[in-house]
N, C-alpha and C positions, 0 to 999 in steps of 0.2 A: 691513112684516112684520119680526119681531124674533127669531123661534125656528123650530126644525125642526117644530113643530106647526103654524104658519102656512103653511109650505111644503108639509106634508102637506095642510092644508085646501084650499090652491088647487090643487095637483095634481089631488086627487080630484074637486073641482067642476068644473075643465077637462077633465080626462080623460073625463067623461061628456058632452061636447060632441060632437055628431055631426061626424065629419071630423076630429076632433083624433086624429090617429094617434099621437102621440109629445109627452109634455108635459116640460119641464125648467125648474124653477124654481131660480134661484141667489140664495139668501138674502145673501151678500155682495155680489153685484153688484145686487141688488134688480130681477132681469130674469125674465121668463117668455117661453119660446120655445116655440111650438106648431108642430109638423110635420104636415102634411096639408093638406086643403081646408076645414077648418072656418071658418066665417063670423067676421069680426072681431067684430060686434055680438054673436054667442053667446059668444064668449071673455070679452068685456068684461063680459056679464051674469053668467056663471060667477064671474068674479073678483068680482063686486059681492055674488054670493049667499054667497060665502065670507067676506065681510065686508070686502072690500078695495077700493080704487078704481085703476083705471090711470091713471098719470100721462100 
């Protein structure tokens, strides 16, 4: 991710995942934190849908 548009895209996609109560993307750190009981596989799929991959 290189810009705030990237952050917005990932945040939007992951926020739609069932069980994702809170989504925080930190561009500088390159991290994504999801609070709630969302399935990891669903979060990974949402990140991929946004056009990115989980390291």
